[in-house]
C-alpha positions in Angstrom: -58.2 -7.2 65.5 -55.5 -5.8 67.8 -53.4 -8.9 67.3 -53.5 -8.4 63.5 -52.5 -4.7 64.0 -49.6 -5.8 66.2 -48.5 -8.4 63.7 -48.6 -5.8 60.9 -46.5 -3.4 63.0 -44.0 -6.1 63.8 -43.8 -7.0 60.1 -43.2 -3.4 59.1 -40.6 -3.1 61.8 -38.8 -6.2 60.7 -38.8 -5.1 57.0 -37.5 -1.7 58.0 -34.6 -3.2 60.0 -34.0 -5.7 57.3 -33.8 -3.0 54.6 -31.6 -0.8 56.7 -29.1 -3.7 57.2 -29.3 -4.5 53.5 -28.5 -1.0 52.5 -25.6 -0.8 55.0 -24.1 -4.0 53.8 -24.7 -3.3 50.2 -23.0 0.2 50.4 -20.0 -1.3 52.2 -19.6 -4.1 49.6 -19.9 -1.7 46.7 -17.4 0.7 48.1 -14.9 -2.1 48.8 -15.4 -3.6 45.3 -15.0 -0.2 43.7 -11.8 0.5 45.6 -10.4 -3.0 44.7 -11.3 -2.6 41.0 -9.7 0.8 40.7 -6.7 0.0 42.9 -5.6 -3.1 41.0 -4.4 -1.4 37.7 -2.7 1.4 39.7 -0.9 -1.1 42.0 0.2 -3.2 39.0 1.3 0.0 37.2 3.3 1.2 40.2 5.0 -2.1 40.8 6.1 -2.3 37.1 6.9 1.4 36.7 4.3 2.0 33.9 2.0 4.5 35.5 0.2 6.7 33.0 0.7 10.5 32.9 -2.0 12.5 34.5 -2.9 14.4 31.4 -3.2 11.2 29.3 -5.2 9.4 32.1 -7.7 12.3 32.4 -8.1 12.5 28.6 -8.8 8.8 28.3 -11.1 8.8 31.3 -13.1 11.7 29.9 -13.7 9.9 26.6 -15.0 6.9 28.4 -17.0 8.8 31.0 -18.9 10.8 28.5 -20.5 7.5 27.3 -20.7 5.4 30.4 -21.7 7.9 33.1 -25.1 8.7 31.4 -25.6 5.0 30.6 -24.9 4.1 34.3 -27.4 6.7 35.5 -30.1 5.6 33.1 -29.6 1.9 34.0 -29.8 2.7 37.7 -33.0 4.7 37.3 -34.6 2.1 35.0 -33.4 -1.2 36.6 -33.5 -0.5 40.3 -37.3 -0.4 40.6 -37.3 -3.8 38.9 -34.5 -5.3 40.9 -35.3 -4.0 44.4 -32.6 -3.0 46.9 -31.0 -6.4 47.5 -31.1 -7.3 43.8 -29.7 -4.0 42.8 -26.7 -4.2 45.0 -25.9 -7.8 43.8 -26.6 -7.0 40.2 -24.4 -3.9 39.9 -21.7 -5.7 41.8 -21.6 -8.9 39.7 -22.6 -7.4 36.3 -24.4 -9.0 33.4 -27.3 -6.7 34.1 -29.3 -6.7 30.8 -28.5 -10.2 29.5 -28.7 -12.2 32.7 -30.0 -10.5 35.9 -33.0 -8.6 34.5 -34.5 -11.6 32.6 -33.9 -13.8 35.6 -35.7 -11.4 37.9 -38.6 -10.8 35.6 -39.1 -14.5 35.0 -38.8 -15.4 38.7 -41.2 -12.6 39.8 -43.7 -13.6 37.1 -43.6 -17.3 38.2 -44.0 -16.3 41.9 -46.8 -13.9 41.1 -45.4 -11.1 43.2 -46.6 -7.5 43.1 -44.2 -4.7 42.0 -42.8 -2.9 45.0 -43.9 -5.5 47.5 -41.7 -7.2 50.1 -42.3 -10.5 48.4 -40.9 -9.2 45.1 -37.9 -7.8 47.0 -37.2 -11.3 48.4 -37.8 -13.1 45.1 -35.6 -10.6 43.2 -32.7 -10.9 45.6 -32.8 -14.7 45.6 -33.0 -14.9 41.8 -30.1 -12.5 41.3 -28.0 -14.4 43.8 -28.8 -17.7 42.1 -28.0 -16.2 38.7 -24.6 -14.9 40.0 -23.7 -18.3 41.5 -24.8 -20.2 38.3 -22.8 -17.7 36.2 -19.7 -18.3 38.3 -20.0 -22.1 38.0 -20.5 -21.8 34.2 -17.5 -19.6 33.9 -15.4 -22.1 35.9 -16.6 -25.0 33.7 -16.0 -22.9 30.6 -12.4 -22.2 31.7 -11.8 -25.9 32.3 -13.4 -27.0 29.1 -12.2 -24.1 26.9 -9.6 -26.2 25.0 -11.9 -29.2 24.3 -14.8 -27.0 23.3 -12.8 -24.5 21.2 -13.6 -26.2 17.8 -17.3 -26.1 18.7 -17.2 -22.4 19.9 -15.4 -21.3 16.7 -17.6 -23.3 14.4 -19.0 -21.0 11.6 -22.3 -22.9 11.7 -22.9 -22.0 15.4 -21.5 -18.5 15.3 -24.8 -16.8 14.3 -26.5 -18.5 17.3 -23.9 -17.2 19.8 -24.1 -13.7 18.3 -27.9 -13.6 18.8 -28.4 -15.1 22.3 -29.3 -11.8 23.9 -31.7 -10.6 21.2 -33.4 -14.0 21.3 -33.7 -14.0 25.1 -35.2 -10.5 25.2 -37.4 -11.1 22.2 -39.0 -14.1 24.0 -39.4 -12.1 27.3 -40.6 -9.0 25.5 -43.2 -10.8 23.5 -44.7 -12.1 26.7 -45.1 -8.6 28.2 -45.9 -6.8 25.0 -48.9 -9.2 24.4 -50.4 -8.1 27.7 -50.7 -4.5 26.6 -50.3 -4.4 22.8 -51.9 -0.9 22.6 -49.1 0.5 24.7 -46.2 -1.5 23.3 -47.0 -1.2 19.6 -45.9 2.3 18.8 -42.6 2.3 20.9 -41.6 -1.1 19.5 -42.3 0.0 15.9 -40.5 3.3 16.3 -37.4 1.7 18.0 -37.3 -1.1 15.3 -37.4 1.4 12.5 -34.7 3.5 14.2 -32.4 0.6 14.5 -33.1 -0.5 10.9 -32.4 2.9 9.4 -29.7 3.9 11.9 -27.7 0.7 12.7 -25.4 2.6 15.1 -28.4 3.0 17.5 -28.4 -0.7 18.2 -25.3 -0.3 20.5 -27.1 2.5 22.4 -30.0 0.5 23.8 -29.5 1.8 27.3 -30.0 5.4 26.1 -33.0 4.4 23.9 -34.8 3.1 27.0 -35.5 6.7 28.0 -37.5 7.9 24.9 -39.2 4.5 24.4 -40.1 4.2 28.0 -41.3 7.7 28.2 -43.4 7.2 25.1 -44.9 4.0 26.6 -45.8 5.9 29.8 -47.4 8.7 27.8 -49.5 6.3 25.8 -50.5 4.5 28.9 -51.5 7.7 30.6 -53.6 8.8 27.6 -55.4 5.5 27.4 -56.0 5.5 31.1 -57.5 9.0 31.0 -59.8 7.9 28.1 -60.9 4.8 30.2 -59.4 2.3 27.8 -57.2 0.6 30.3 
């Protein structure tokens, strides 16, 4: 019994030290990446003598910030619990969050059968995001090399609809799998969001913001059903 307790304490200590190191490394890499991303256009502009005026820069930044700051906050709050610490650092550094990293993590954790919030899910999530980033990089390299030979295929009017609907098809397949597990919770939010996008097509481009009301509605329905003993 004492041996099991010691093993449990050692495991908790290891996980605590591992997470501390992970957060430290992740913060350093994100800060360095942010500085590099922001510095490049300013350095190029300074070298070529085409620096924007302060007023024009602030005006342009404000127009973009109004949209992307709320979106980034929403995505952080929604996706971080799904990705875990390591997966979050890698995901927000390498990009392709909704169309690559989230589906990859969800599928990997489902296959591994890990529990949400567990150390096992943290490990699976980090490995799946890292694998996705490596595969994406290799595909981009191959695409650059084969861009000229594949250009007639990529511009084919027959295949254009398929390329335009890759992300909806991917999330439709993943969504159906999870919706079918709790149809009584998913039915109303899916129906309302579908009707909203049909009658207000402009809402389709604001999916990150729509996550808040649809997710909140799903939580409310789940809470009501739980209180009534139907879950």
